[in-house]
C-alpha positions in Angstrom: -55.1 21.8 23.2 -52.8 18.9 22.8 -51.5 17.1 25.8 -47.7 17.0 26.0 -47.2 14.8 29.0 -44.4 12.1 28.8 -46.6 9.4 30.3 -49.6 7.7 28.8 -52.2 9.6 30.8 -52.4 13.3 31.7 -54.3 14.3 34.8 -55.5 17.7 36.0 -56.6 18.4 39.5 -59.8 20.2 40.3 -61.0 21.8 43.5 -62.9 18.7 44.6 -59.6 16.7 44.8 -60.5 14.4 41.9 -58.5 13.9 38.8 -60.1 14.0 35.3 -57.9 12.1 32.9 -57.4 13.3 29.3 -56.4 10.5 26.9 -52.8 10.9 25.8 -52.8 12.0 22.2 -49.2 11.1 21.3 -47.9 14.7 21.3 -44.5 14.2 22.8 -41.1 14.0 21.3 -40.5 10.7 23.0 -43.5 9.1 21.5 -42.6 10.4 18.0 -39.1 8.8 18.4 -40.7 5.5 19.6 -43.0 5.4 16.5 -40.0 5.9 14.2 -38.0 3.1 15.8 -40.9 0.6 15.7 -41.8 1.6 12.2 -38.3 0.7 11.0 -38.3 -2.6 13.0 -41.6 -3.8 11.7 -41.1 -2.8 8.1 -37.8 -4.7 8.0 -39.3 -7.8 9.6 -42.3 -7.8 7.2 -39.9 -8.3 4.3 -37.8 -10.9 6.1 -40.7 -12.9 7.5 -42.8 -13.0 4.3 -39.9 -14.3 2.3 -39.1 -16.9 5.0 -42.7 -17.9 5.2 -42.8 -18.6 1.5 -39.5 -20.5 1.7 -40.6 -22.6 4.6 -44.2 -23.1 3.4 -45.4 -21.8 6.8 -48.9 -20.2 6.9 -48.2 -19.0 10.5 -45.0 -17.1 9.4 -46.9 -15.5 6.6 -49.7 -14.5 8.9 -47.2 -13.0 11.3 -45.5 -11.2 8.4 -48.8 -9.6 7.5 -49.2 -8.5 11.1 -45.8 -6.7 10.7 -47.1 -5.1 7.5 -50.3 -3.9 9.2 -48.2 -2.5 12.1 -45.9 -0.7 9.7 -48.9 1.0 8.1 -50.4 1.6 11.5 -47.3 3.4 12.8 -46.9 5.5 9.7 -50.6 6.6 9.8 -50.3 7.2 13.6 -47.3 9.4 13.1 -49.0 11.4 10.3 -52.1 12.2 12.4 -50.2 13.3 15.5 -51.2 16.8 16.5 -54.3 16.7 14.3 -57.8 17.1 15.8 -59.3 14.2 17.7 -61.7 13.5 14.8 -58.8 12.9 12.4 -57.1 10.6 14.9 -60.3 8.7 15.4 -60.8 8.2 11.7 -57.2 7.0 11.4 -57.9 4.5 14.2 -61.0 3.4 12.3 -59.0 2.8 9.1 -56.5 0.7 11.1 -59.3 -1.3 12.7 -60.8 -2.0 9.3 -57.4 -3.1 7.9 -57.0 -5.5 10.9 -60.4 -6.9 10.1 -59.4 -7.5 6.5 -56.1 -9.1 7.4 -57.7 -11.3 10.1 -60.4 -12.4 7.6 -57.8 -13.2 4.9 -55.6 -15.2 7.3 -58.6 -17.1 8.6 -59.9 -17.8 5.1 -56.5 -18.9 3.7 -55.9 -21.1 6.8 -59.2 -22.9 6.3 -58.4 -23.4 2.7 -55.0 -24.8 3.5 -56.7 -27.2 6.0 -57.8 -29.3 3.0 -54.2 -29.7 1.8 -52.2 -29.9 4.9 -48.4 -30.0 4.4 -45.5 -29.9 6.8 -43.6 -26.6 6.8 -39.9 -26.4 7.6 -39.7 -26.1 11.4 -36.0 -25.0 11.3 -36.8 -21.9 9.3 -39.9 -21.2 11.4 -37.8 -21.4 14.5 -34.9 -19.2 13.4 -37.2 -16.5 11.9 -39.6 -16.8 14.8 -36.7 -16.0 17.2 -35.6 -13.0 15.1 -39.2 -11.7 14.9 -39.7 -12.2 18.6 -36.5 -10.1 19.4 -37.8 -7.3 17.1 -41.3 -7.4 18.8 -40.0 -7.5 22.3 -37.9 -4.4 21.5 -41.0 -2.7 20.0 -43.1 -3.6 23.1 -40.5 -2.2 25.5 -40.2 1.0 23.4 -44.0 1.5 23.5 -44.7 0.1 27.0 -45.1 3.5 28.6 -47.5 4.6 25.8 -49.9 1.6 26.1 -52.9 3.8 27.0 -54.3 6.8 25.3 -56.7 7.8 22.6 -57.8 5.2 19.9 -54.9 6.2 17.7 -52.3 5.6 20.5 -54.0 2.5 21.8 -54.1 0.9 18.3 -50.3 1.2 18.1 -49.9 -0.7 21.4 -52.4 -3.4 20.5 -50.6 -4.1 17.2 -47.2 -4.4 19.0 -48.7 -6.6 21.6 -50.2 -8.8 18.9 -46.8 -9.2 17.3 -45.1 -10.4 20.5 -47.9 -12.9 21.2 -47.9 -14.1 17.6 -44.2 -14.7 17.6 -44.3 -16.8 20.8 -47.1 -18.8 19.1 -45.0 -19.3 15.9 -42.1 -20.6 17.9 -44.5 -23.0 19.7 -45.9 -24.1 16.3 -42.3 -24.7 15.0 -41.6 -27.0 18.0 -44.8 -28.9 17.6 -44.4 -29.3 13.8 -40.9 -30.8 14.4 -42.1 -33.0 17.2 -45.3 -34.3 15.6 -44.2 -34.3 12.0 -47.4 -32.6 11.1 -48.5 -29.3 9.6 -51.6 -28.9 11.7 -49.9 -26.9 14.5 -48.9 -24.3 11.9 -52.5 -24.0 10.7 -53.9 -23.9 14.2 -51.5 -21.1 15.2 -52.4 -19.1 12.0 -56.1 -19.5 12.9 -55.5 -18.3 16.5 -53.6 -15.3 15.2 -56.5 -14.5 12.9 -58.8 -14.5 15.9 -56.4 -12.2 17.7 -56.4 -9.8 14.8 -60.2 -9.7 14.7 -60.4 -9.2 18.4 -58.0 -6.3 18.4 -59.8 -4.8 15.4 -63.0 -4.8 17.4 -61.4 -3.1 20.4 -59.9 -0.4 18.2 -63.1 0.2 16.2 -65.2 0.5 19.4 -62.9 3.1 21.0 -62.7 5.1 17.7 -66.5 5.1 17.3 -66.9 6.2 21.0 -64.5 9.1 20.4 -66.3 10.1 17.2 -69.7 10.0 19.0 -68.3 12.2 21.8 -68.0 14.9 19.2 -64.5 15.8 20.3 -62.8 18.3 18.0 -59.5 18.9 19.9 
């Protein structure tokens, strides 16, 4: 049976006085609305930031734009599997974990490649777009804050949103350092750090999804 609690964790009392938590599966009207809002925010920011990253010549902005794309796909897939059996939701989380691995690998590889031809991106564009992206991500984090725990499907949504907020703060820091130092290295270093964050989050998602699959849950 699906859990329809408004918080991130449902608890049922037993005679011994202990609570046994059932991971929140996203089955609430509030969570569905939250997914729709963050899907719209992230989809729009992917288009804006990818264009701005190409214009500014910023690898960090492009990496962050790809994170927005991954999040948009994540939110869409998460919405689609709501209410479906745990195995379906776990497979969806696996797919999202693999996509994060691929994006993290691409960002890391392209950043290493760019290291051989370092150029200075436009810090003004990086700063303006970074602030806009940060506002969108802070809004997403606040919308999803109460849903930060749950099954692998729900948790993957939170991790992606958290990554975005961290990434945007890093992009703003890189923009400041690029302007101050007159060098493109801060941009590349931030892109590399974001790649590491993607890979770490992918590992967390994949581990939880595999645990759920091994548990044999069918609800």
